[in-house]
TILODREN-795266 format. One line per 8 residues: number of its first residue (from 0); their letters; for each residue x, z, y of N, C-alpha, C. Coordinates in nm, 2 decimals. Each point is the difference from the previous one (the first is absolute). Example, Ala and Ser with C-alpha at 12.3 -4.5 7.8 and 13.67 -1.06 7.14 Angstrom:
0 = as = 1.32:0.78:-0.57:-0.09:0.00:0.12:0.09:0.00:0.12; -0.04:-0.07:0.11:0.09:0.00:0.11:-0.08:0.08:0.11 $
//
This chain:
0 = mlrflirr = 10.73:1.57:-7.46:-0.02:0.20:0.01:-0.12:0.03:0.06; 0.04:-0.05:0.07:-0.12:0.08:0.12:-0.13:-0.04:-0.04; -0.02:-0.12:-0.02:-0.15:-0.08:-0.04:-0.04:0.11:-0.05; 0.11:0.01:-0.14:-0.05:0.10:-0.14:-0.06:0.12:0.07; 0.11:0.06:0.07:-0.02:0.16:0.03:-0.17:-0.02:0.09; -0.03:-0.08:0.08:-0.09:-0.05:0.08:-0.09:0.04:-0.06; -0.05:-0.08:-0.09:-0.09:-0.04:-0.11:-0.06:0.10:-0.07; 0.13:0.09:-0.07:-0.01:0.07:-0.08:-0.09:0.18:0.09 $
8 = slgavvil = 0.07:-0.01:0.09:-0.04:0.14:0.09:-0.20:-0.03:0.02; -0.03:-0.17:0.06:-0.17:-0.03:0.00:-0.02:0.07:-0.11; 0.03:-0.04:-0.13:-0.05:0.03:-0.11:0.01:0.14:-0.03; 0.10:0.09:0.06:-0.01:0.15:-0.04:-0.13:0.05:0.08; 0.02:-0.06:0.15:-0.14:0.05:0.07:-0.15:-0.03:-0.07; 0.03:-0.12:-0.03:-0.18:-0.04:-0.07:-0.04:0.10:-0.15; 0.14:0.02:-0.05:0.01:0.09:-0.14:-0.07:0.19:0.07; 0.07:-0.01:0.08:-0.04:0.19:0.05:-0.11:0.02:0.08 $
16 = liisavtf = -0.04:-0.13:0.02:-0.17:0.07:0.04:-0.10:-0.05:-0.11; 0.06:-0.06:-0.06:-0.10:0.00:-0.14:-0.01:0.11:-0.04; 0.16:0.06:-0.04:0.01:0.17:-0.09:-0.09:0.06:0.11; 0.00:0.00:0.14:-0.03:0.09:0.08:-0.16:0.01:-0.04; -0.04:-0.12:0.02:-0.12:0.00:0.00:-0.10:0.07:-0.15; 0.08:-0.09:-0.08:-0.06:0.07:-0.16:0.02:0.12:0.04; 0.11:0.06:-0.01:-0.02:0.18:-0.03:-0.09:0.05:0.11; -0.04:-0.06:0.13:-0.03:0.09:0.09:-0.17:-0.02:-0.03 $
24 = flfyaipr = -0.02:-0.09:-0.06:-0.16:-0.03:-0.02:-0.02:0.06:-0.13; 0.04:-0.02:-0.10:0.04:0.08:-0.15:-0.01:0.14:-0.01; 0.08:0.11:0.11:-0.05:0.10:0.04:-0.15:0.05:0.04; -0.08:-0.06:0.04:-0.11:0.02:0.09:-0.09:-0.01:-0.14; 0.00:-0.10:-0.13:-0.07:-0.05:-0.12:-0.02:0.17:-0.04; 0.15:0.12:0.03:0.01:0.10:-0.12:-0.11:0.10:0.09; -0.10:0.04:-0.08:-0.16:0.08:0.04:0.09:0.12:0.02; 0.09:0.01:0.11:0.09:0.15:0.08:-0.04:0.03:0.12 $
32 = dpamlacg = -0.01:0.04:0.07:-0.02:0.00:0.14:0.09:0.09:0.05; 0.12:-0.04:0.09:0.11:0.11:0.02:-0.01:0.03:0.12; -0.15:0.00:0.08:-0.06:0.09:0.07:-0.02:0.13:-0.03; -0.13:-0.08:-0.12:-0.06:0.12:-0.07:0.08:0.13:-0.05; 0.11:-0.05:-0.05:0.13:0.07:-0.07:0.02:0.07:0.09; 0.04:-0.04:0.13:0.05:0.08:0.05:-0.07:0.11:0.07; -0.10:-0.05:0.02:-0.17:0.08:0.10:-0.02:0.17:-0.10; 0.03:-0.04:-0.14:-0.05:0.08:-0.10:-0.14:0.07:-0.03 $
40 = knctpdal = -0.01:0.11:-0.09:-0.19:0.01:-0.03:-0.06:-0.01:0.04; 0.06:0.15:0.14:-0.13:-0.02:0.10:-0.01:-0.10:0.09; 0.02:-0.13:0.02:0.01:-0.08:0.13:-0.14:-0.03:-0.02; 0.01:-0.01:0.16:-0.10:-0.04:0.09:0.01:-0.14:0.04; -0.14:-0.05:0.00:0.00:-0.19:0.07:0.09:-0.03:0.11; -0.01:0.11:0.10:0.06:0.00:0.14:0.15:0.05:0.00; 0.03:0.04:-0.13:0.17:0.03:0.02:0.04:-0.10:-0.16; -0.03:-0.06:0.00:-0.02:-0.08:-0.10:0.06:-0.16:0.09 $
48 = avirknmg = -0.09:0.04:0.08:-0.02:-0.20:0.11:0.12:0.03:0.08; 0.07:0.15:0.03:0.12:0.05:0.05:0.12:-0.06:-0.07; -0.02:0.05:-0.13:0.18:-0.02:-0.07:-0.01:-0.17:0.00; -0.12:-0.04:-0.02:0.00:-0.14:-0.04:0.10:-0.11:0.18; -0.06:0.07:0.07:0.05:-0.05:0.11:0.13:0.03:0.05; 0.09:0.14:-0.05:0.11:0.03:0.01:0.11:-0.08:-0.08; -0.11:-0.02:-0.11:0.11:-0.06:-0.13:-0.01:-0.17:0.05; -0.07:-0.04:0.06:-0.05:-0.14:0.03:-0.04:-0.15:-0.08 $
56 = idepvpvq = -0.08:0.10:-0.13:-0.10:-0.08:-0.02:-0.14:-0.01:0.00; -0.03:0.06:0.14:-0.14:-0.01:0.04:-0.10:-0.17:0.04; 0.13:-0.06:-0.05:-0.06:-0.17:0.05:0.03:-0.05:-0.12; -0.05:-0.13:-0.02:-0.01:-0.07:-0.16:0.13:-0.05:-0.02; -0.04:0.00:-0.12:0.13:-0.04:-0.08:0.12:-0.13:0.08; -0.07:-0.11:0.03:0.12:-0.10:0.04:0.04:0.04:0.15; -0.08:0.06:0.04:0.05:0.04:0.16:0.09:0.13:-0.04; 0.01:0.06:-0.07:0.10:0.08:-0.06:0.12:-0.03:-0.01 $
64 = yfhfmvgi = -0.04:-0.12:-0.09:0.13:-0.05:-0.06:0.07:-0.11:0.07; -0.05:-0.01:0.09:0.04:-0.10:0.16:0.10:0.10:0.01; -0.08:0.10:0.13:0.09:0.13:0.05:0.09:0.04:-0.06; 0.01:0.01:-0.09:0.15:0.01:-0.10:0.09:-0.08:0.02; -0.03:-0.10:-0.01:0.14:-0.11:-0.03:0.02:-0.03:0.15; -0.12:0.00:0.12:0.06:-0.03:0.11:0.12:0.13:0.02; -0.07:0.17:-0.04:0.07:0.11:0.05:0.18:-0.07:-0.10; 0.04:-0.04:-0.09:0.08:-0.01:-0.06:0.13:-0.11:0.11 $
72 = vagrqfaa = -0.10:-0.10:0.09:0.09:-0.05:0.10:0.01:0.06:0.11; -0.13:0.05:0.06:0.02:0.01:0.12:-0.01:0.17:0.06; -0.02:0.07:-0.12:-0.04:0.19:-0.03:-0.12:-0.02:0.06; -0.11:0.11:-0.04:-0.11:0.04:0.00:-0.02:0.16:0.09; -0.11:0.03:0.02:-0.07:0.10:0.07:-0.10:0.10:-0.08; 0.06:0.08:0.00:-0.11:0.12:-0.11:-0.08:0.12:0.05; -0.05:0.06:0.00:-0.12:0.13:0.07:0.17:0.06:0.00; 0.10:0.02:-0.12:0.10:0.08:0.02:0.17:-0.01:0.14 $
80 = gacpapcf = -0.05:-0.12:0.01:0.15:-0.06:0.13:-0.04:-0.13:-0.05; 0.13:-0.04:0.04:0.01:-0.18:-0.04:0.14:0.00:-0.08; -0.01:-0.14:-0.09:0.06:0.01:-0.10:0.07:-0.11:0.05; 0.14:0.01:-0.01:0.09:-0.17:0.03:0.03:-0.06:-0.07; 0.05:-0.11:0.00:0.01:-0.12:-0.10:0.14:0.09:-0.08; -0.03:-0.08:-0.12:-0.08:-0.02:-0.12:-0.08:0.13:0.00; -0.13:-0.02:0.02:-0.05:0.12:-0.04:-0.14:-0.06:-0.12; 0.04:0.11:-0.07:-0.12:-0.02:-0.11:-0.02:0.11:-0.01 $
88 = gysfanqd = -0.04:0.04:0.09:-0.10:0.13:0.00:0.01:0.11:-0.02; -0.09:0.13:-0.02:0.05:0.12:-0.04:-0.06:0.03:-0.14; 0.09:0.05:-0.07:-0.07:0.08:-0.16:-0.12:0.07:0.02; -0.12:-0.08:-0.09:-0.14:0.14:-0.01:0.08:0.14:-0.04; 0.10:0.02:-0.11:-0.02:0.13:-0.04:0.09:0.08:0.13; 0.05:0.00:0.04:0.11:0.03:0.05:0.01:-0.02:0.17; -0.03:-0.10:0.07:-0.01:-0.07:0.13:0.15:-0.03:0.03; 0.09:-0.01:-0.11:0.12:-0.06:0.04:0.05:-0.11:0.02 $
96 = pvwetild = 0.04:-0.05:0.08:0.05:-0.15:0.03:0.02:-0.07:-0.11; -0.05:-0.17:-0.05:0.01:-0.04:-0.10:0.16:-0.02:-0.02; 0.00:-0.09:0.12:0.17:-0.03:0.02:0.11:0.09:-0.04; -0.03:0.10:0.07:0.13:0.10:-0.03:-0.01:0.10:-0.11; -0.09:-0.01:-0.05:-0.04:0.05:-0.12:0.11:-0.13:-0.12; -0.02:-0.13:0.01:0.06:-0.07:-0.07:0.13:0.02:-0.04; 0.01:-0.02:0.17:0.18:-0.01:0.05:0.06:0.13:-0.10; -0.05:0.12:0.03:0.06:0.08:-0.06:0.00:0.02:-0.18 $
104 = rfpttvsl = -0.10:-0.08:-0.07:-0.01:0.01:-0.09:0.11:-0.14:-0.08; -0.01:-0.08:0.05:0.09:-0.13:-0.03:0.13:0.03:-0.04; 0.07:0.10:0.06:0.15:-0.05:-0.05:0.00:0.09:-0.14; -0.08:0.07:-0.05:0.00:0.04:-0.17:-0.05:-0.10:-0.05; -0.10:-0.11:0.00:-0.01:-0.10:-0.06:0.09:-0.08:-0.03; 0.11:-0.04:0.11:0.07:-0.17:0.03:0.14:0.11:-0.03; 0.00:0.16:-0.01:0.10:0.05:-0.10:0.01:-0.06:-0.14; -0.11:0.10:-0.02:-0.05:-0.08:-0.16:-0.03:-0.11:-0.04 $
112 = taggavvf = -0.01:-0.12:0.05:-0.02:-0.09:0.00:0.10:-0.09:-0.01; 0.09:0.02:0.12:0.14:-0.09:-0.01:0.09:0.05:-0.10; 0.03:0.14:-0.03:0.06:0.06:-0.10:-0.05:-0.01:-0.18; -0.14:-0.05:0.03:-0.05:-0.06:-0.15:0.10:-0.12:-0.03; -0.05:-0.10:0.12:0.09:-0.09:-0.03:0.11:-0.07:0.01; 0.04:0.10:0.06:0.19:-0.01:-0.02:0.01:0.02:-0.15; -0.09:0.13:-0.10:0.09:0.06:-0.10:-0.07:-0.14:-0.09; -0.11:-0.03:0.02:-0.10:-0.07:-0.10:0.12:-0.14:-0.02 $
120 = ltiglgag = 0.03:-0.05:0.12:0.07:-0.16:0.01:0.16:0.03:-0.02; 0.06:0.14:0.01:0.13:-0.02:-0.06:0.00:-0.03:-0.13; -0.08:0.13:-0.07:-0.01:0.01:-0.17:-0.05:-0.11:-0.05; -0.14:-0.03:0.02:-0.01:-0.16:-0.05:0.05:-0.08:0.04; 0.05:-0.08:0.10:0.09:-0.08:0.02:0.13:-0.01:-0.09; 0.07:0.10:0.02:0.13:0.08:-0.11:-0.04:-0.04:-0.15; -0.11:0.04:-0.06:-0.07:0.01:-0.10:0.01:-0.14:-0.03; -0.06:-0.06:0.04:-0.06:-0.15:-0.01:0.12:-0.09:0.00 $
128 = miaawkkg = 0.09:-0.01:0.08:0.11:-0.07:-0.02:0.14:0.04:-0.08; -0.02:0.12:-0.07:0.08:0.02:-0.08:-0.02:-0.03:-0.16; -0.19:0.00:0.04:-0.10:-0.04:-0.11:0.05:-0.16:-0.04; 0.05:-0.04:0.11:-0.03:-0.21:0.03:0.13:-0.01:-0.10; 0.11:0.09:0.10:0.14:-0.01:-0.06:0.01:0.00:-0.14; -0.02:0.10:-0.05:-0.04:0.03:-0.12:-0.07:-0.03:-0.09; -0.07:-0.15:-0.03:-0.13:-0.01:0.00:0.06:-0.03:-0.15; -0.14:0.04:-0.09:0.07:0.03:-0.16:0.04:0.10:-0.04 $
136 = tiidkvfs = 0.05:0.08:0.03:0.09:0.13:-0.04:-0.14:0.10:0.00; 0.04:0.11:-0.05:-0.02:0.14:-0.01:-0.07:0.06:0.16; 0.11:-0.03:0.11:0.00:0.07:0.08:-0.13:-0.06:0.08; 0.00:-0.16:0.00:-0.13:-0.10:0.02:-0.14:0.08:-0.07; -0.02:0.06:-0.14:-0.10:0.01:-0.04:-0.05:0.10:0.09; 0.12:0.11:-0.02:-0.04:0.14:0.08:-0.08:0.00:0.10; 0.08:-0.08:0.05:-0.04:-0.01:0.17:-0.19:-0.05:0.01; 0.05:-0.10:-0.09:-0.18:-0.07:0.02:-0.12:0.11:-0.06 $
144 = smslvlss = 0.09:0.08:-0.11:-0.12:0.09:-0.07:-0.01:0.09:0.09; 0.08:0.06:0.10:0.00:0.09:0.11:-0.14:-0.04:0.08; -0.01:-0.08:0.01:-0.05:-0.07:0.11:-0.13:-0.04:0.03; -0.05:0.00:-0.16:-0.11:-0.03:-0.06:-0.07:0.17:-0.03; 0.10:0.12:-0.05:-0.04:0.12:0.00:-0.07:0.05:0.14; 0.10:-0.06:0.15:-0.02:0.10:0.07:-0.12:-0.05:0.13; 0.01:-0.18:-0.05:-0.16:-0.06:0.04:-0.10:0.05:0.01; -0.02:0.07:-0.14:-0.16:0.04:-0.04:-0.02:0.16:0.05 $
152 = mqiyfigp = 0.13:0.03:0.07:-0.04:0.16:0.02:-0.07:0.03:0.19; -0.05:0.13:0.07:-0.11:-0.04:0.06:0.03:0.10:0.10; 0.03:0.02:0.16:0.05:0.11:0.06:-0.06:0.04:-0.04; -0.13:0.06:-0.01:-0.06:0.14:0.01:-0.01:0.05:-0.13; 0.09:-0.07:-0.10:0.04:0.04:-0.12:0.14:0.02:0.00; 0.08:-0.05:0.05:0.13:0.05:0.00:0.06:0.07:0.12; -0.08:0.05:0.11:0.03:0.06:0.08:-0.01:0.14:-0.05; -0.15:0.07:-0.04:0.08:0.16:-0.04:0.04:-0.01:-0.12 $
160 = lllalvvy = 0.04:-0.08:-0.06:0.10:0.05:-0.11:0.09:-0.03:0.01; 0.08:-0.08:0.10:0.10:0.01:0.04:0.02:0.15:0.08; -0.09:0.04:0.11:0.01:0.14:0.04:0.01:0.09:-0.07; -0.05:0.03:-0.13:-0.04:0.09:-0.08:0.13:0.01:-0.05; 0.07:-0.12:-0.06:0.15:-0.01:-0.04:0.09:0.06:0.09; 0.02:-0.09:0.12:0.13:0.02:0.05:-0.01:0.12:0.10; -0.12:0.07:0.08:-0.01:0.09:0.09:-0.04:0.11:-0.08; -0.11:0.01:-0.08:-0.01:0.14:-0.08:0.05:0.05:-0.08 $
168 = nlnlldqp = 0.06:-0.09:-0.08:0.04:0.03:-0.17:0.16:0.02:0.04; 0.09:-0.11:0.02:0.11:-0.01:0.00:0.05:0.06:0.14; -0.08:-0.01:0.14:0.10:0.10:0.09:0.08:-0.11:0.08; -0.02:-0.15:-0.04:0.09:-0.05:0.06:-0.01:-0.05:0.16; -0.10:-0.02:0.06:-0.08:-0.05:0.12:-0.08:0.10:0.02; -0.03:0.04:0.14:-0.08:0.08:0.06:-0.11:-0.08:0.00; -0.17:0.08:0.08:-0.10:-0.13:-0.01:0.03:-0.12:0.12; -0.06:-0.11:-0.04:0.02:-0.10:0.12:-0.09:0.04:0.07 $
176 = kyvpltqd = 0.10:-0.01:0.13:-0.05:-0.02:0.14:0.06:-0.07:0.12; -0.09:-0.02:0.05:0.12:-0.11:0.14:0.01:0.07:0.13; 0.15:-0.02:-0.02:0.11:0.05:0.13:0.01:-0.12:0.07; 0.00:0.00:0.15:0.03:-0.13:0.07:0.17:-0.02:-0.06; 0.02:-0.10:0.03:0.18:-0.06:-0.03:0.07:0.04:0.11; -0.02:0.01:0.14:0.07:0.03:0.06:0.04:0.19:0.01; -0.12:0.03:-0.06:-0.03:0.17:0.00:0.11:0.02:-0.06; -0.02:-0.04:-0.12:0.07:0.03:-0.15:0.04:-0.08:-0.08 $
184 = pigwftgl = 0.10:-0.11:0.00:0.06:-0.07:-0.15:-0.03:0.07:-0.09; 0.08:0.05:-0.04:-0.02:0.05:-0.14:-0.14:0.01:-0.07; -0.06:0.14:0.11:-0.11:0.03:-0.07:-0.16:-0.12:0.00; 0.09:-0.10:0.10:-0.13:-0.13:0.01:0.03:-0.07:-0.15; 0.12:-0.09:-0.05:0.02:-0.03:-0.13:-0.02:0.11:-0.15; 0.00:0.14:0.01:-0.01:0.06:-0.10:-0.16:0.02:-0.01; -0.06:0.03:0.13:-0.16:0.02:0.04:-0.06:-0.13:-0.05; 0.03:-0.13:0.00:-0.09:-0.12:-0.03:0.11:0.00:-0.09 $
192 = lipwlvvq = 0.08:0.00:-0.10:0.06:-0.06:-0.15:-0.12:-0.04:-0.09; -0.09:0.12:-0.04:-0.10:-0.05:-0.09:-0.07:-0.05:0.00; -0.04:-0.02:0.14:-0.13:-0.10:0.05:0.07:-0.15:-0.01; 0.11:-0.02:0.01:0.06:-0.12:-0.03:0.02:-0.06:-0.14; 0.03:0.10:-0.04:-0.01:-0.02:-0.18:-0.11:-0.01:-0.05; -0.13:0.01:0.04:-0.09:-0.02:-0.05:-0.10:-0.10:0.07; 0.05:-0.05:0.14:-0.07:-0.07:0.08:0.08:-0.14:-0.08; 0.12:-0.01:-0.06:0.07:-0.11:-0.05:-0.04:-0.04:-0.13 $
200 = iiftanyt = -0.05:0.07:-0.11:0.02:-0.03:-0.16:-0.05:-0.11:0.00; -0.10:-0.06:0.05:-0.07:-0.11:-0.04:0.02:-0.10:0.04; 0.08:0.03:0.14:0.03:-0.17:0.10:0.18:-0.01:-0.08; 0.05:0.12:-0.05:0.12:-0.04:-0.08:0.00:-0.15:-0.11; -0.08:0.14:-0.06:-0.06:-0.13:-0.15:-0.05:-0.08:0.05; -0.06:-0.06:0.13:-0.01:-0.13:-0.01:0.05:-0.11:0.06; 0.14:0.12:0.06:0.12:-0.10:0.11:0.11:-0.05:-0.16; -0.01:0.11:-0.08:0.10:0.00:-0.12:-0.04:-0.15:-0.06 $
208 = rlsrssmi = -0.14:-0.04:0.00:0.01:-0.15:-0.08:-0.04:-0.09:0.05; -0.04:0.01:0.16:0.02:-0.08:0.07:0.10:-0.06:0.03; 0.11:0.08:0.02:0.13:-0.03:0.02:0.10:-0.06:-0.11; -0.03:0.02:-0.09:0.02:-0.01:-0.12:-0.01:-0.20:-0.04; -0.15:-0.01:-0.01:-0.05:-0.10:-0.01:0.06:-0.12:0.12; 0.03:0.05:0.12:0.02:-0.08:0.10:0.14:-0.02:0.00; 0.07:0.11:-0.04:0.15:-0.05:-0.02:0.05:-0.12:-0.10; -0.07:0.07:-0.09:0.00:-0.13:-0.13:-0.01:-0.12:0.00 $
216 = eqlqedhv = -0.17:-0.01:0.11:0.00:-0.11:0.03:0.15:-0.13:0.11; 0.03:0.12:0.07:0.10:-0.08:0.08:0.11:-0.02:-0.05; 0.02:0.04:-0.07:0.16:0.00:-0.15:-0.04:-0.11:-0.04; -0.11:-0.07:-0.02:-0.01:-0.13:-0.06:-0.04:-0.14:0.11; 0.02:0.05:0.15:-0.05:-0.14:0.04:0.15:-0.06:0.04; 0.00:-0.13:0.04:0.09:-0.08:-0.03:0.11:0.00:0.11; -0.01:0.11:0.15:0.14:0.03:0.05:0.10:0.11:-0.01; -0.07:0.07:-0.12:0.03:0.08:-0.10:0.12:-0.05:-0.08 $
224 = rtarakgm = -0.08:-0.07:-0.08:0.10:-0.07:-0.07:0.10:-0.07:0.07; 0.02:-0.04:0.07:0.05:-0.12:0.04:0.11:0.11:0.05; -0.04:0.11:0.09:0.13:0.11:0.05:0.11:0.05:-0.13; -0.09:0.00:-0.11:0.09:0.07:-0.12:0.03:-0.12:-0.09; -0.01:-0.14:0.05:0.08:-0.08:-0.10:0.15:-0.04:0.12; -0.03:0.03:0.12:0.11:-0.01:0.08:0.07:0.09:-0.01; 0.01:0.09:-0.11:0.12:0.10:0.01:-0.01:0.17:0.01; -0.14:0.02:0.07:-0.01:0.10:0.12:-0.08:0.10:-0.18 $
232 = sgkyvffr = 0.06:0.14:0.07:0.00:0.13:-0.09:-0.13:0.02:-0.03; -0.05:0.04:-0.07:-0.14:0.06:-0.06:-0.07:0.08:0.13; 0.09:0.09:0.00:-0.02:0.13:0.12:-0.04:-0.09:0.13; 0.09:-0.07:0.03:-0.02:-0.05:0.16:-0.13:-0.13:-0.02; 0.00:-0.05:-0.13:-0.11:-0.08:0.01:-0.16:0.08:0.03; 0.00:0.14:-0.13:-0.11:0.09:0.02:-0.06:0.04:0.15; 0.11:0.04:0.05:-0.04:0.09:0.15:-0.02:-0.10:0.14; 0.13:-0.13:-0.03:-0.05:-0.13:0.13:-0.10:-0.04:-0.01 $
240 = yawrgsli = 0.00:-0.06:-0.07:-0.14:-0.11:-0.08:-0.12:0.05:-0.07; -0.03:0.05:-0.08:-0.07:0.00:-0.05:-0.07:0.15:0.04; 0.05:0.11:0.07:-0.04:0.13:0.02:-0.10:-0.05:0.13; 0.06:-0.07:0.09:-0.04:-0.03:0.16:-0.17:-0.11:-0.03; 0.03:-0.05:-0.12:-0.14:-0.07:-0.04:-0.11:0.08:-0.06; 0.08:0.07:-0.05:-0.14:0.09:-0.06:-0.04:0.09:0.09; 0.04:0.02:0.08:-0.06:0.10:0.12:-0.15:-0.13:0.08; -0.01:-0.10:-0.03:-0.14:0.02:0.05:-0.13:0.03:-0.07 $
248 = pivtifgv = 0.00:-0.03:-0.12:-0.14:0.06:-0.04:0.03:0.15:0.01; 0.10:0.07:-0.01:-0.01:0.17:0.02:-0.06:0.00:0.12; 0.07:-0.05:0.14:-0.02:0.00:0.08:-0.18:-0.02:0.11; -0.02:-0.09:-0.08:-0.16:-0.09:-0.01:-0.07:0.18:-0.09; 0.02:0.05:-0.07:-0.06:0.09:-0.09:0.00:0.10:0.10; 0.08:0.05:0.01:0.06:0.13:0.09:-0.10:0.01:0.13; -0.02:-0.13:0.12:-0.11:-0.03:0.06:-0.16:0.06:-0.02; -0.02:-0.09:-0.11:-0.12:0.03:-0.08:0.00:0.15:-0.06 $
256 = dlgslfgg = 0.08:0.10:-0.03:-0.01:0.11:-0.04:-0.03:0.07:0.08; 0.05:-0.03:0.15:0.02:0.14:0.05:-0.14:0.07:0.05; -0.06:-0.09:-0.01:-0.16:0.06:0.02:-0.02:0.13:-0.13; 0.01:-0.07:-0.12:-0.01:0.10:-0.13:0.14:0.12:0.05; 0.08:-0.06:0.05:0.08:0.15:-0.02:0.00:0.16:0.13; -0.08:-0.14:0.12:-0.04:0.12:0.08:-0.15:0.04:-0.07; -0.06:-0.03:-0.08:-0.11:0.06:-0.09:0.05:0.10:-0.06; 0.10:-0.06:-0.12:0.06:0.11:-0.10:0.08:0.07:0.11 $
264 = amitewtf = 0.05:0.01:0.14:0.06:0.16:0.09:-0.11:0.11:0.01; -0.13:-0.11:0.05:-0.10:0.10:0.00:-0.05:0.09:-0.08; -0.04:-0.08:-0.18:-0.02:0.10:-0.09:0.09:0.08:0.00; 0.14:0.01:0.01:0.10:0.09:-0.03:0.00:0.08:0.11; -0.03:-0.01:0.13:-0.05:0.11:0.09:-0.06:0.10:-0.04; -0.08:-0.07:-0.06:-0.13:0.08:-0.03:0.01:0.10:-0.14; 0.10:-0.03:-0.10:0.03:0.04:-0.08:0.07:0.13:0.03; 0.12:0.00:0.10:0.14:0.10:0.01:-0.04:0.09:0.16 $
272 = slpglgtl = -0.18:-0.09:0.05:-0.02:0.06:0.10:0.08:0.03:0.14; 0.03:-0.14:0.01:0.13:-0.03:0.11:-0.08:-0.05:0.12; 0.03:0.02:0.13:-0.08:-0.05:0.09:0.00:-0.11:0.09; -0.04:-0.08:-0.07:-0.01:-0.14:0.01:-0.12:-0.08:0.00; 0.02:-0.14:0.04:-0.10:-0.07:0.02:-0.12:-0.01:-0.12; 0.04:0.04:-0.11:-0.07:-0.01:-0.09:-0.06:0.13:0.01; 0.03:0.12:-0.01:-0.09:0.11:0.01:-0.13:0.00:0.12; 0.08:-0.05:0.08:-0.10:0.00:0.15:-0.10:-0.12:-0.03 $
280 = avnsvqnt = 0.04:-0.07:-0.06:-0.14:-0.15:-0.05:-0.03:0.09:-0.10; -0.01:0.09:-0.06:-0.07:0.06:-0.18:-0.11:0.07:0.10; 0.08:0.10:0.08:-0.09:0.09:0.09:-0.11:-0.05:0.07; 0.07:-0.07:0.08:-0.09:-0.13:0.11:-0.17:-0.02:-0.06; 0.06:-0.10:-0.11:-0.12:-0.03:-0.06:-0.10:0.11:-0.12; 0.08:0.07:0.00:-0.11:0.16:-0.06:-0.11:0.06:0.07; 0.07:-0.01:0.14:-0.03:0.06:0.16:-0.10:-0.12:0.04; -0.02:-0.13:-0.04:-0.08:-0.12:0.10:0.05:0.02:0.14 $
288 = dipmvmgv = 0.14:0.00:0.04:0.09:-0.02:0.10:0.04:-0.10:0.06; -0.11:-0.07:0.03:0.05:-0.19:0.01:0.08:0.00:0.10; 0.01:0.06:0.08:0.12:-0.04:0.12:0.18:0.01:-0.12; -0.03:0.11:-0.06:0.12:0.02:-0.06:0.04:-0.14:-0.12; -0.13:0.01:-0.07:0.00:-0.11:-0.11:0.06:-0.13:0.07; -0.08:-0.02:0.10:0.02:-0.18:0.04:0.13:0.01:0.08; 0.08:0.11:0.09:0.12:0.01:0.02:0.10:-0.02:-0.11; 0.00:0.05:-0.08:0.10:0.00:-0.13:0.01:-0.12:-0.06 $
296 = mlfaatfi = -0.11:-0.05:-0.02:-0.06:-0.12:-0.08:0.04:-0.10:0.09; 0.03:-0.01:0.14:0.04:-0.10:0.07:0.15:0.00:0.03; 0.05:0.11:-0.03:0.16:0.02:0.06:0.10:-0.04:-0.10; -0.06:0.05:-0.16:0.02:-0.03:-0.14:0.02:-0.19:0.01; -0.14:-0.04:0.02:0.00:-0.15:-0.06:0.09:-0.11:0.13; 0.00:0.12:0.12:0.08:-0.08:0.10:0.18:-0.02:-0.03; 0.00:0.13:-0.07:0.18:0.01:0.00:0.02:-0.11:-0.19; -0.09:0.01:-0.09:0.00:-0.08:-0.06:-0.01:-0.14:0.02 $
304 = ilfniivd = -0.06:-0.03:0.07:0.00:-0.13:0.02:0.16:-0.07:0.13; -0.01:0.09:0.06:0.14:-0.01:0.08:0.12:-0.03:-0.10; 0.00:0.09:-0.11:0.09:0.01:-0.09:0.01:-0.17:-0.08; -0.14:0.00:-0.05:0.03:-0.13:-0.09:0.04:-0.14:0.13; -0.01:0.01:0.12:-0.01:-0.08:0.08:0.16:-0.04:-0.01; 0.10:0.14:0.03:0.13:0.02:-0.02:0.01:-0.09:-0.13; -0.03:0.05:-0.06:0.06:-0.03:-0.17:-0.02:-0.19:0.02; -0.12:-0.04:0.00:-0.02:-0.12:0.02:0.12:-0.07:0.07 $
312 = aayafidp = 0.06:0.04:0.15:0.09:-0.01:0.08:0.16:0.00:-0.06; -0.02:0.09:-0.08:0.15:0.04:-0.10:0.00:-0.15:-0.10; -0.07:-0.08:-0.05:0.00:-0.08:-0.10:0.18:-0.13:0.04; -0.03:-0.06:0.13:0.07:-0.06:0.05:0.13:0.02:0.00; 0.02:0.16:0.01:0.13:0.07:-0.02:0.06:-0.02:-0.07; -0.11:0.09:-0.14:0.06:0.02:-0.12:0.04:-0.19:-0.09; -0.11:-0.08:0.03:0.06:-0.17:-0.05:-0.02:-0.09:0.07; 0.10:-0.07:0.03:0.01:-0.10:0.10:-0.12:-0.13:0.00 $
320 = rvrls = -0.03:0.01:-0.15:-0.11:-0.08:-0.01:-0.11:0.02:0.05; -0.05:0.11:0.03:-0.15:0.05:0.06:0.01:-0.05:0.13; -0.11:-0.07:0.03:-0.01:-0.07:0.16:-0.15:0.07:0.05; -0.02:0.07:0.09:-0.09:0.05:0.05:-0.07:-0.12:0.10; -0.16:0.00:-0.04:-0.05:-0.16:0.12:-0.14:0.08:0.03 $
//
């Protein structure tokens, strides 16, 4: 296990370096100068030079990238003052510290992501298990048909539609908003309920089909047939043997889907104007705010990679036959 964690950690570092390099250099291929945007129409060469120096973009691009990466580990000195590690710099748009801005927006995104995951795992796995248990019946056909319909829907379509129906027409809920969980648990739940329902739709459909097929496959395994031959009840065999084995592909896909879930949460934030990393990333791209975009990209990538490592390590606990080497 220790060798596995060390190997995956080293691989994660390499992946993050590649992501950071591609994102950083790709931004300089965009024909927009952040210093020129900050300077305005009546910009003079002297004023432009001062702004470039204050932004830290007065050096060659490779040198800027090196200073950026060093600042994450050891901190960095700017014209405005010292930036302690982990330093992602200051926003080009409003001069706010990038790291503090990300930490301020992260609770919204993680609440939306975690809540959506709980909803689609609960509904998707539950519906898939019921469909497998009632294979060939009308219940199985209804759940399978509904999963096909839901999988064809998109967040940017169903979001405004659900908002218009539930909030503006029926007045069942208030406008979606984020309230800290520690401040108002009920307001946190009701404010994110519609975004949770929106972000989970596609994933619920996928996990319904996946859990159904995985459960049916497990029910045909030799150890399940042996358990039945020994006289064990159908429910006991279903939950004790088949259900546990069916979790392996689901956990695998969930680790892969985390990036899509994060992306779906960001689109949902933009749809409902929630102050999370999604809206921050979109606004930063529009403003050519390189430090903020870099910070959001690396933070999200680190979170996804770390979760995938945890998922891989969890295989050994779900299925003793799995060995990490």
